GUVO-879237 format. One record per residue: y, x, z of N, C-alpha, C in turn. Coordinates in steps of 0.02 Angstrom, whole numbers, padded with zeros to 5 digits, always signed. Example, Ala and Ser with C-alpha at 12.3 -4.5 7.8 and 13.67 -1.06 7.14 Angstrom:
% GUVO-879237
-00284+00660+00390-00225+00615+00390-00165+00660+00390 -00112+00642+00354-00053+00684+00357+00002+00645+00394 
% end
This chain:
% GUVO-879237
-03861+11305-01570-03929+11310-01605-03930+11337-01586 -03823+11577-01829-03860+11556-01764-03861+11482-01747 -03920+11450-01704-03924+11379-01683-03862+11362-01642 -03831+11305-01656-03773+11287-01616-03793+11274-01544 -03765+11313-01498-03782+11302-01428-03762+11234-01405 -03715+11202-01441-03692+11137-01419-03738+11080-01437 -03784+11088-01481-03833+11035-01493-03888+11061-01537 -03944+11025-01538-03998+11047-01580-04019+10993-01628 -04069+10950-01613-04092+10903-01663-04040+10854-01689 -04057+10807-01735-04008+10769-01773-04013+10694-01771 -03986+10659-01821-03975+10588-01816-04037+10546-01813 -04029+10487-01785-04085+10441-01780-04107+10417-01847 -04172+10411-01856-04200+10384-01917-04214+10310-01910 -04201+10283-01851-04216+10212-01839-04172+10186-01783 -04184+10125-01760-04146+10096-01706-04160+10130-01640 -04129+10104-01586-04131+10142-01523-04200+10144-01492 -04241+10093-01499-04309+10096-01475-04315+10101-01400 -04264+10085-01362-04265+10091-01290-04276+10023-01259 -04314+10020-01203-04325+09957-01169-04265+09939-01125 -04231+09990-01099-04172+09978-01058-04114+09956-01102 -04077+09904-01083-04021+09882-01124-03974+09940-01138 -03949+09942-01199-03907+09997-01220-03845+10004-01177 -03817+09949-01156-03757+09952-01115-03771+09988-01049 -03828+09974-01018-03845+10009-00956-03859+10083-00969 -03890+10098-01025-03901+10168-01042-03834+10204-01050 -03787+10170-01082-03721+10199-01091-03690+10217-01024 -03692+10172-00977-03664+10185-00911-03700+10244-00877 -03767+10242-00880-03806+10293-00845-03797+10363-00875 -03800+10368-00940-03796+10434-00972-03726+10463-00964 -03676+10422-00977-03607+10448-00974-03588+10468-00903 -03609+10430-00853-03592+10447-00784-03629+10509-00761 -03690+10521-00787-03727+10580-00767-03691+10644-00788 -03660+10643-00847-03624+10703-00869-03571+10722-00819 -03535+10673-00793-03482+10688-00745-03510+10706-00677 -03568+10678-00660-03600+10696-00597-03621+10770-00596 -03636+10797-00655-03658+10867-00658-03604+10916-00636 -03541+10897-00641-03487+10944-00622-03462+10933-00551 -03492+10885-00516-03470+10873-00446-03483+10936-00404 -03434+10956-00366-03441+11014-00323-03420+11079-00356 -03408+11078-00422-03386+11139-00456-03310+11146-00448 -03288+11208-00450-03217+11223-00446-03186+11217-00516 -03121+11203-00520-03089+11200-00586-03101+11263-00628 -03101+11321-00595-03114+11384-00631-03183+11385-00662 -03232+11354-00628-03301+11352-00655-03304+11315-00721 -03261+11265-00729-03266+11220-00787-03242+11253-00851 -03206+11310-00846-03184+11347-00905-03226+11409-00917 -03279+11418-00878-03319+11478-00882-03360+11480-00946 -03353+11534-00985-03393+11546-01045-03415+11619-01043 -03478+11630-01025-03503+11698-01016-03516+11736-01080 -03528+11700-01135-03543+11732-01199-03527+11683-01254 -03527+11708-01316-03509+11666-01373-03557+11609-01384 -03621+11617-01367-03671+11565-01378-03665+11508-01328 -03631+11519-01274-03624+11468-01222-03556+11433-01228 -03550+11377-01194-03487+11339-01194-03469+11319-01123 -03405+11314-01107-03385+11292-01040-03404+11219-01027 -03413+11203-00963-03431+11134-00945-03378+11085-00969 -03314+11104-00964-03261+11059-00986-03266+11045-01061 -03285+11096-01099-03292+11086-01171-03349+11038-01186 -03406+11045-01151-03461+10998-01161-03439+10926-01148 -03400+10915-01095-03377+10848-01079-03329+10822-01133 -03285+10866-01158-03240+10845-01210-03274+10833-01276 -03321+10876-01293-03356+10869-01357-03396+10805-01361 -03431+10787-01307-03471+10726-01309-03427+10664-01314 -03367+10667-01284-03320+10612-01294-03294+10610-01365 -03277+10668-01391-03254+10674-01461-03304+10645-01510 -03369+10656-01498-03421+10631-01543-03417+10555-01548 -03412+10521-01491-03408+10448-01492-03343+10424-01525 -03287+10457-01509-03224+10435-01537-03224+10445-01613 -03249+10502-01637-03245+10519-01707-03292+10478-01750 -03353+10467-01727-03403+10436-01770-03412+10361-01757 -03385+10336-01701-03394+10265-01685-03328+10228-01676 -03287+10251-01629-03229+10210-01611-03175+10210-01664 -03157+10268-01688-03102+10271-01737-03120+10233-01801 -03180+10241-01828-03195+10205-01890-03217+10133-01881 -03240+10113-01821-03272+10047-01814-03242+10000-01763 -03196+10025-01721-03165+09980-01671-03093+09967-01691 -03078+09907-01716-03010+09892-01738-02958+09905-01683 -02904+09938-01702-02850+09951-01654-02860+10012-01610 -02914+10048-01619-02926+10106-01577-02874+10160-01591 -02843+10186-01539-02795+10240-01545-02827+10305-01520 -02840+10352-01565-02874+10414-01544-02829+10456-01498 -02861+10503-01466-02824+10550-01424-02780+10595-01468 -02743+10637-01436-02704+10688-01471-02746+10717-01528 -02720+10714-01588-02759+10737-01647-02780+10810-01640 -02741+10848-01603-02759+10919-01595-02823+10928-01555 -02841+10877-01514-02902+10883-01475-02964+10884-01520 -02960+10851-01577-03016+10854-01623-03029+10925-01646 -02977+10963-01655-02984+11034-01674-03018+11073-01618 -03003+11055-01555-03031+11090-01498-03104+11074-01486 -03123+11010-01497-03189+10988-01474-03239+10974-01531 -03220+10984-01593-03268+10983-01647-03314+11043-01638 -03378+11034-01649-03426+11089-01639-03439+11126-01705 -03468+11091-01754-03485+11125-01817-03483+11077-01876 -03449+11021-01869-03448+10971-01923-03393+10988-01973 -03413+11026-02024-03364+11048-02074-03334+10990-02112 -03372+10936-02121-03346+10878-02158-03291+10843-02119 -03287+10854-02053-03236+10821-02012-03171+10861-02014 -03177+10927-02017-03116+10967-02018-03125+11034-01985 -03070+11071-01980-03071+11138-01949-03082+11132-01874 -03097+11187-01841-03111+11186-01770-03091+11252-01737 -03083+11249-01672-03066+11308-01632-03126+11356-01633 -03115+11422-01637-03171+11469-01639-03216+11461-01577 -03279+11457-01590-03327+11446-01535-03324+11499-01481 -03318+11564-01497-03316+11614-01443-03255+11609-01398 -03205+11569-01418-03143+11564-01380-03136+11498-01341 -03191+11462-01334-03187+11399-01297-03169+11409-01224 -03186+11466-01196-03169+11480-01127-03095+11491-01115 -03056+11497-01168-02984+11506-01162-02946+11440-01157 -02982+11385-01165-02950+11319-01168-02936+11292-01098 -02886+11320-01064-02867+11293-00999-02833+11225-01006 -02808+11209-01065-02779+11144-01079-02816+11111-01137 -02828+11046-01137-02806+10999-01087-02841+11009-01020 -02809+10992-00965-02842+11000-00899-02900+10952-00892 -02943+10966-00845-03003+10925-00836-02985+10853-00820 -02931+10841-00784-02912+10772-00768-02898+10732-00832 -02866+10764-00880-02851+10731-00943-02915+10718-00982 -02962+10765-00981-03025+10756-01017-03065+10699-00986 -03067+10696-00919-03104+10642-00887-03071+10574-00899 -03005+10572-00900-02970+10509-00915-02985+10487-00986 -02988+10533-01032-03005+10519-01101-03076+10491-01106 -03122+10522-01069-03190+10498-01070-03194+10426-01044 -03157+10410-00992-03157+10342-00965-03130+10292-01016 -03078+10312-01052-03051+10267-01104-03102+10258-01161 -03137+10311-01178-03190+10306-01229-03245+10259-01206 -03263+10263-01142-03315+10218-01115-03293+10145-01123 -03231+10131-01106-03206+10063-01113-03208+10041-01186 -03191+10087-01231-03194+10071-01302-03265+10057-01325 -03313+10095-01300-03383+10083-01319-03407+10016-01295 -03387+09996-01235-03406+09930-01211-03373+09875-01253 -03311+09886-01274-03278+09838-01318-03315+09834-01385 -03337+09891-01410-03374+09891-01473-03440+09853-01466 -03474+09863-01410-03537+09827-01399-03524+09752-01395 -03468+09732-01365-03450+09661-01363-03442+09633-01434 -03410+09671-01477-03399+09648-01545-03464+09646-01585 -03509+09692-01570-03572+09693-01607-03615+09632-01592 -03603+09601-01534-03642+09540-01517-03626+09483-01564 -03569+09487-01600-03550+09435-01646-03575+09448-01717 -03609+09504-01727-03635+09521-01793-03708+09502-01799 -03733+09497-01859-03805+09486-01869-03842+09550-01849 -03907+09544-01832-03945+09605-01815-03942+09658-01868 -03944+09638-01931-03942+09687-01985-03874+09722-01988 -03821+09685-01974-03754+09716-01975-03744+09762-01915 -03771+09743-01858-03760+09782-01797-03805+09843-01793 -03863+09842-01825-03914+09894-01816-03888+09964-01829 -03851+09978-01884-03828+10047-01896-03783+10073-01840 -03739+10030-01814-03695+10052-01761-03731+10060-01694 -03778+10016-01680-03818+10025-01620-03858+10090-01622 -03885+10106-01681-03921+10169-01689-03875+10228-01679 -03813+10223-01702-03766+10278-01695-03745+10286-01622 -03739+10231-01585-03725+10237-01513-03783+10271-01478 -03844+10252-01496-03902+10284-01465-03904+10358-01482 -03887+10375-01543-03884+10446-01562-03834+10483-01518 -03775+10452-01508-03725+10483-01466-03749+10494-01394 -03788+10447-01368-03814+10455-01300-03867+10511-01298 -03910+10514-01348-03960+10567-01351-03925+10635-01359 -03873+10636-01399-03833+10697-01408-03801+10718-01342 -03776+10670-01303-03746+10687-01239-03799+10714-01191 -03859+10688-01193-03912+10714-01150-03929+10786-01168 -03927+10803-01232-03936+10873-01251-03883+10917-01219 -03821+10892-01218-03767+10932-01189-03772+10937-01114 -03801+10888-01082-03811+10893-01009-03857+10952-00993 -03909+10959-01031-03954+11016-01022-03919+11082-01038 -03883+11083-01094-03848+11144-01114-03793+11163-01065 -03759+11114-01036-03707+11128-00987-03735+11169-00929 -03794+11151-00906-03824+11186-00849-03849+11255-00870 -03879+11261-00929-03902+11327-00952-03843+11374-00962 -03788+11347-00990-03729+11388-01001-03697+11408-00935 -03697+11363-00886-03669+11379-00821-03710+11434-00786 -03776+11430-00792-03819+11482-00764-03802+11550-00794 -03793+11552-00860-03774+11615-00892-03709+11642-00863 -03659+11598-00857-03595+11620-00832-03598+11643-00760 -03631+11605-00717-03637+11625-00647-03676+11690-00639 -03724+11702-00684-03765+11763-00678-03723+11825-00690 -03665+11819-00721-03623+11877-00736-03573+11891-00680 -03572+11849-00629-03526+11858-00573-03560+11899-00519 -03532+11955-00497-03563+11996-00444-03575+11957-00379 -03537+11903-00368-03547+11863-00308-03608+11818-00313 -03638+11813-00372-03698+11773-00384-03693+11702-00354 -03644+11664-00377-03636+11597-00349-03694+11551-00365 -03706+11503-00322-03758+11452-00333-03725+11388-00358 -03759+11354-00404-03735+11289-00428-03752+11236-00377 -03816+11227-00362-03837+11179-00312-03902+11204-00280 -03912+11186-00217-03972+11205-00180-03999+11144-00144 -04062+11149-00124-04091+11097-00083-04126+11043-00124 -04150+10991-00090-04187+10937-00123-04146+10904-00179 -04179+10893-00235-04145+10861-00291-04108+10909-00336 -04101+10971-00317-04066+11020-00359-04111+11040-00417 -04083+11068-00471-04126+11088-00527-04182+11136-00507 -04167+11183-00463-04219+11232-00444-04275+11199-00405 -04258+11150-00363-04311+11115-00326-04355+11075-00374 -04325+11047-00427-04364+11011-00477-04411+11058-00514 -04386+11118-00527-04428+11168-00561-04488+11187-00517 -04475+11199-00454-04529+11219-00408-04581+11164-00402 -04559+11101-00401-04605+11046-00395-04649+11039-00457 -04622+11057-00515-04659+11050-00578-04707+11107-00591 -04699+11163-00556-04742+11221-00568-04814+11207-00548 -04860+11234-00587-04931+11230-00570-04950+11283-00519 -05014+11295-00513-05039+11342-00463-05053+11411-00491 -05040+11421-00555-05054+11486-00585-05128+11502-00587 -05170+11451-00594-05242+11461-00596-05262+11502-00658 -05323+11531-00658-05345+11567-00718-05340+11522-00780 -05325+11554-00836-05316+11517-00898-05381+11486-00920 -05378+11423-00940-05434+11389-00971-05417+11380-01045 -05458+11409-01088-05446+11405-01160-05479+11342-01188 -05438+11300-01219-05461+11237-01247-05469+11244-01322 -05530+11231-01346-05545+11240-01417-05530+11177-01456 -05508+11187-01518-05497+11132-01565-05530+11150-01631 -05566+11104-01661-05603+11121-01723-05559+11129-01784 -05495+11112-01779-05451+11115-01837-05463+11056-01883 -05443+11065-01945-05450+11011-01994-05383+10980-02011 -05385+10923-02043-05324+10889-02064-05296+10848-02007 -05234+10863-01986-05202+10828-01931-05136+10798-01955 -05112+10750-01917-05048+10718-01933-04999+10732-01877 -04940+10758-01893-04889+10772-01843-04823+10741-01865 -04775+10740-01819-04710+10711-01834-04705+10640-01810 -04644+10615-01810-04631+10549-01782-04636+10494-01835 -04674+10442-01819-04679+10384-01863-04617+10341-01854 -04599+10300-01903-04541+10256-01895-04550+10208-01836 -04496+10190-01805-04499+10143-01750-04457+10166-01691 -04484+10210-01650-04448+10234-01591-04393+10282-01612 -04344+10291-01567-04291+10339-01581-04321+10408-01592 -04293+10444-01639-04308+10514-01648-04253+10546-01688 -04244+10612-01680-04197+10648-01721-04227+10658-01790 -04184+10667-01839-04208+10669-01908-04256+10726-01922 -04250+10782-01884-04294+10839-01898-04366+10828-01874 -04378+10774-01838-04446+10758-01815-04486+10719-01867 -04456+10702-01922-04487+10660-01973-04478+10693-02041 -04516+10670-02091-04565+10616-02087-04632+10640-02059 -04669+10592-02034-04738+10607-02013-04777+10630-02074 -04817+10682-02065-04851+10711-02123-04915+10746-02099 -04955+10767-02146-05019+10798-02130-05015+10874-02139 -05051+10909-02096-05057+10982-02101-05130+11001-02089 -05150+11056-02120-05218+11081-02112-05217+11137-02059 -05261+11132-02010-05268+11182-01958-05336+11215-01961 -05336+11281-01956-05399+11317-01946-05420+11310-01873 -05484+11319-01857-05504+11314-01787-05463+11360-01742 -05443+11335-01684-05402+11375-01639-05418+11357-01566 -05394+11399-01522-05397+11385-01450-05327+11394-01422 -05311+11355-01371-05244+11357-01341-05251+11357-01265 -05207+11395-01232-05210+11400-01159-05187+11335-01127 -05222+11316-01074-05205+11252-01042-05142+11256-01000 -05119+11317-00984-05058+11325-00943-05012+11376-00976 -04951+11379-00947-04902+11427-00971-04915+11497-00942 -04887+11547-00973-04891+11616-00948-04847+11621-00885 -04873+11653-00833-04839+11656-00769-04799+11720-00760 -04759+11722-00707-04724+11783-00690-04772+11840-00676 -04828+11826-00643-04877+11878-00629-04906+11905-00695 -04921+11860-00741-04946+11883-00807-04896+11929-00840 -04833+11908-00838-04782+11946-00874-04767+12013-00839 -04772+12014-00772-04763+12077-00736-04816+12128-00756 -04876+12105-00771-04928+12150-00795-04910+12180-00863 -04881+12140-00905-04858+12163-00970-04805+12218-00962 -04758+12207-00916-04706+12257-00904-04737+12321-00875 -04782+12314-00827-04813+12372-00795-04853+12413-00845 -04879+12381-00897-04917+12416-00949-04873+12443-01005 -04808+12446-00992-04763+12475-01041-04742+12428-01097 -04744+12362-01083-04729+12315-01136-04662+12324-01169 -04612+12346-01131-04545+12356-01159-04536+12427-01186 -04588+12467-01183-04584+12536-01209-04631+12548-01268 -04665+12496-01291-04715+12504-01344-04693+12468-01408 -04667+12504-01456-04643+12472-01517-04699+12439-01557 -04762+12460-01545-04818+12430-01582-04828+12357-01565 -04800+12333-01509-04808+12263-01489-04753+12218-01518 -04702+12247-01545-04642+12209-01562-04630+12204-01637 -04600+12148-01657-04573+12144-01724-04517+12196-01730 -04507+12224-01788-04457+12276-01797-04388+12253-01775 -04368+12194-01795-04302+12168-01775-04298+12159-01700 -04352+12133-01670-04353+12123-01598-04349+12189-01560 -04384+12240-01584-04381+12306-01552-04310+12334-01555 -04277+12326-01612-04209+12351-01619-04162+12313-01571 -04170+12248-01565-04128+12209-01520-04141+12229-01447 -04205+12235-01429-04222+12253-01360-04194+12321-01341 -04197+12369-01388-04170+12436-01374-04094+12435-01369 -04063+12399-01415-03990+12397-01416-03962+12363-01354 -03997+12312-01328-03972+12274-01271-04002+12296-01204 -04046+12345-01207-04074+12372-01145-04120+12325-01108 -04158+12284-01145-04203+12237-01112-04260+12275-01077 -04272+12257-01014-04328+12285-00976-04368+12232-00940 -04343+12170-00942-04375+12115-00906-04343+12051-00931 -04369+11992-00910-04337+11929-00930-04264+11925-00908 -04229+11880-00939-04156+11877-00935-04129+11878-00864 -04160+11842-00817-04130+11835-00750-04170+11868-00695 -04218+11911-00712-04254+11948-00659-04206+11997-00625 -04213+12001-00560-04174+12048-00520-04223+12083-00472 -04256+12135-00496-04307+12168-00455-04364+12119-00442 -04379+12107-00377-04431+12059-00358-04404+11989-00351 -04341+11979-00369-04310+11914-00365-04287+11893-00435 -04260+11832-00439-04230+11811-00502-04169+11768-00487 -04121+11769-00533-04061+11729-00524-04073+11660-00553 -04054+11609-00515-04066+11539-00534-04003+11498-00521 -04006+11434-00537-03950+11390-00521-03942+11380-00445 -03991+11401-00407-03986+11401-00334-03966+11470-00307 -03943+11514-00352-03926+11582-00332-03987+11627-00338 -03983+11686-00307-04039+11733-00309-04095+11707-00265 -04156+11705-00293-04214+11677-00258-04274+11724-00265 -04321+11723-00217-04382+11761-00226-04419+11738-00288 -04446+11785-00326-04483+11766-00386-04555+11748-00367 -04576+11688-00389-04642+11664-00373-04692+11686-00426 -04744+11722-00405-04791+11750-00453-04826+11696-00494 -04840+11638-00464-04878+11586-00498-04835+11544-00546 -04769+11549-00538-04725+11507-00579-04723+11533-00650 -04714+11490-00699-04710+11513-00769-04649+11558-00779 -04659+11611-00817-04604+11656-00833-04554+11618-00878 -04491+11629-00866-04439+11590-00902-04383+11636-00926 -04343+11608-00971-04286+11642-01001-04309+11703-01041 -04356+11689-01086-04381+11740-01133-04355+11724-01203 -04342+11776-01242-04328+11768-01313-04394+11758-01350 -04389+11736-01413-04449+11732-01455-04479+11801-01463 -04438+11852-01470-04464+11920-01480-04506+11941-01420 -04483+11926-01360-04522+11944-01300-04586+11903-01295 -04582+11839-01310-04641+11796-01308-04693+11820-01358 -04671+11839-01418-04716+11862-01470-04748+11929-01451 -04708+11975-01421-04735+12040-01400-04786+12031-01344 -04772+11986-01296-04821+11974-01243-04886+11947-01272 -04881+11899-01317-04941+11870-01346-04983+11922-01381 -04951+11967-01417-04988+12020-01451-05022+12066-01400 -04986+12083-01346-05015+12125-01293-05075+12091-01261 -05072+12025-01255-05127+11987-01224-05185+11973-01271 -05180+11999-01333-05234+11987-01381-05234+11915-01406 -05176+11885-01408-05171+11816-01429-05111+11810-01476 -05084+11750-01483-05025+11737-01525-04991+11674-01498 -04934+11659-01527-04900+11597-01511-04930+11541-01553 -04938+11481-01526-04965+11426-01566-04914+11404-01619 -04940+11379-01674-04894+11346-01721-04872+11279-01690 -04818+11251-01716-04797+11188-01686-04847+11132-01701 -04883+11136-01757-04934+11086-01771-04992+11092-01722 -05011+11154-01705-05063+11164-01655-05040+11138-01587 -04978+11154-01569-04952+11132-01504-04953+11056-01500 -04925+11022-01550-04921+10949-01548-04990+10917-01547 -05036+10945-01587-05103+10917-01590-05139+10924-01523 -05132+10983-01492-05165+10994-01427-05132+10954-01372 -05065+10951-01372-05030+10914-01320-05046+10839-01323 -05058+10814-01383-05073+10743-01391-05139+10723-01359 -05183+10771-01347-05248+10755-01316-05242+10743-01241 -05187+10765-01211-05178+10757-01139-05215+10809-01097 -05244+10859-01129-05284+10909-01093-05243+10969-01071 -05182+10976-01094-05140+11032-01074-05100+11015-01011 -05086+11065-00971-05041+11056-00914-04974+11089-00931 -04924+11073-00890-04857+11103-00897-04829+11093-00967 -04838+11033-00993-04814+11018-01061-04740+10999-01060 -04721+10953-01014-04653+10928-01011-04623+10941-00942 -04556+10946-00941-04520+10949-00878-04521+11015-00842 -04542+11068-00876-04545+11134-00844-04507+11185-00886 -04535+11204-00944-04502+11251-00988-04513+11231-01061 -04462+11241-01102-04473+11240-01174-04520+11296-01192 -04562+11284-01242-04615+11333-01259-04607+11356-01331 -04598+11422-01338-04592+11451-01404-04655+11440-01445 -04647+11425-01508-04703+11423-01555-04695+11479-01606 -04745+11490-01646-04741+11539-01699-04713+11510-01763 -04687+11450-01761-04665+11415-01822-04590+11424-01834 -04572+11450-01893-04501+11451-01910-04474+11380-01915 -04411+11371-01899-04380+11306-01902-04364+11289-01975 -04404+11246-02004-04397+11226-02073-04405+11150-02078 -04381+11119-02132-04388+11047-02139-04460+11027-02151 -04479+10969-02125-04544+10940-02141-04545+10918-02214 -04603+10914-02245-04607+10889-02314-04576+10820-02319 -04530+10812-02366-04497+10747-02376-04435+10737-02334 -04415+10788-02293-04355+10781-02252-04294+10773-02296 -04249+10729-02274-04186+10719-02308-04132+10706-02256 -04079+10746-02254-04026+10735-02203-03990+10669-02215 -03963+10641-02162-03926+10578-02167-03862+10589-02207 -03837+10538-02240-03775+10545-02277-03715+10551-02230 -03663+10582-02254-03602+10588-02214-03603+10646-02166 -03553+10649-02123-03544+10706-02078-03602+10714-02029 -03632+10657-02005-03687+10665-01957-03747+10698-01988 -03750+10702-02055-03805+10737-02087-03802+10812-02075 -03745+10836-02049-03739+10907-02032-03773+10923-01965 -03796+10873-01929-03823+10881-01862-03881+10931-01861 -03923+10930-01912-03985+10968-01910-04000+11009-01971 -03996+10977-02029-04025+11008-02089-03997+11076-02105 -03933+11087-02094-03903+11150-02115-03921+11209-02069 -03957+11196-02015-03978+11249-01969-04051+11270-01979 -04083+11245-02031-04155+11257-02040-04168+11324-02074 -04144+11377-02042-04155+11445-02066-04145+11494-02009 -04184+11548-02009-04175+11604-01962-04182+11584-01889 -04222+11532-01875-04233+11510-01807-04307+11492-01798 -04328+11486-01734-04397+11467-01720-04397+11403-01678 -04453+11367-01684-04460+11302-01651-04487+11311-01580 -04459+11273-01533-04486+11266-01466-04507+11194-01455 -04560+11185-01417-04586+11117-01404-04587+11103-01330 -04595+11038-01313-04600+11015-01245-04532+10993-01219 -04513+11018-01161-04448+11006-01130-04444+11053-01070 -04389+11049-01033-04384+11094-00975-04359+11056-00914 -04354+11090-00857-04335+11058-00795-04263+11035-00795 -04224+11057-00845-04155+11035-00852-04147+10978-00901 -04201+10959-00935-04199+10905-00984-04192+10839-00947 -04144+10796-00966-04136+10732-00931-04198+10689-00936 -04211+10650-00885-04269+10605-00883-04267+10558-00943 -04324+10551-00975-04330+10506-01032-04309+10535-01098 -04286+10597-01099-04261+10627-01161-04316+10664-01199 -04370+10682-01167-04424+10721-01199-04472+10675-01235 -04507+10702-01284-04561+10667-01319-04603+10718-01356 -04662+10696-01376-04712+10741-01406-04686+10774-01469 -04646+10739-01509-04627+10765-01575-04561+10802-01575 -04528+10809-01518-04462+10840-01513-04465+10912-01537 -04419+10932-01582-04416+11000-01608-04350+11032-01586 -04354+11074-01536-04296+11114-01517-04298+11178-01558 -04242+11214-01562-04241+11275-01603-04186+11322-01581 -04201+11386-01584-04152+11438-01567-04167+11500-01609 -04118+11544-01617-04131+11609-01648-04179+11650-01605 -04217+11695-01635-04269+11730-01597-04244+11777-01542 -04181+11798-01545-04156+11842-01492-04126+11805-01434 -04121+11739-01437-04090+11699-01383-04137+11695-01323 -04109+11704-01264-04151+11701-01205-04116+11674-01142 -04057+11644-01150-04026+11613-01091-04052+11542-01079 -04090+11516-01128-04118+11448-01120-04178+11450-01072 -04197+11392-01048-04256+11386-01005-04318+11384-01048 -04339+11442-01073-04394+11447-01121-04448+11493-01095 -04511+11472-01104-04569+11512-01087-04618+11512-01144 -04682+11523-01129-04731+11525-01183-04800+11504-01160 -04837+11480-01209-04908+11462-01202-04945+11500-01256 -05002+11528-01240-05040+11569-01288-05088+11527-01330 -05104+11554-01388-05154+11524-01432-05195+11581-01463 -05254+11563-01488-05297+11612-01523-05329+11578-01582 -05340+11616-01635-05377+11591-01692-05452+11597-01678 -05489+11544-01688-05561+11545-01676-05598+11571-01737 -05652+11607-01727-05691+11630-01785-05723+11571-01822 
% end
């Protein structure tokens, strides 16, 4: 999310809702996780730069553990789990499942070696295919809960693919050698550059407000925190058609944005002073550190790696505010906003709280979301590290307000008279 860095939203409220056969999705999603570590050194896979991040090896182990714990062990006859101690290592926050290794110490887990983790993952894949074979002999009603749980596991793994890269960026940024993850066509940074707009002047889009409906309706896959669909009342508002750029944010800094307590929430000001914040997380003078290493900072590109406190202070300096998540979803649904998906997660002014009528799923998977609905803020959209097909209009990401290693930016809103 504090929000567990290892995952955010929660269990499916319905079946998989995917057009691609689930078996093919299983192959594609699981193989992508392993493709993400190609070219990395063994030392890179144990890198944990801070307590909120996790090593790449841990992400690979945890996503395998999820399938073994919630699907294979209880539902595949004859399944022999891995070393029972591994469950202690790779459990994230499921208290109903059992105790776990302290999160800040995941970088100390040199064992099991990566070869053993990858072999375990391959055995889990074979088990999942065996389970799918067995489900073909069940009625649709009997198979549906397990198919939905497999889909949840795949969506969960896609979350970890994004987190693996964000956590790796944090770790690499702490190395004086400033190593690059990948460069060139197809690399994460090239995808980011392709998704960036032109930094044109902001166009303010007005909305009359009124009674709107947000949240996910039953049918397609969604995490439990996206439902139930419900109505909210909005006062008239305007929202910026694009994200705030590096040039915009540089003006905030030049005007003393990090030296003016009147712009900041009290807690945010205290955090910024204690941690010595003077610019976004990865700025390096006129450059910024990225997964492609140190790169020239592009003035037109959206500013990224901001905390909620920084986004809120900038909005106040700009004579605006952060949109509520209901405003964001309502405006994004019109198709008139740019830079909505595939660029940066966008902070909203909405605390992360349950929707009216929310109820967590029974059992251990009910811990996925509901117990984190406090002391955090909602982000909407998706980012350039989000796997293809994983984003949707109703997706609710969430982090504590001081977090800023994620690929997060902001879009401004204003209340209309």
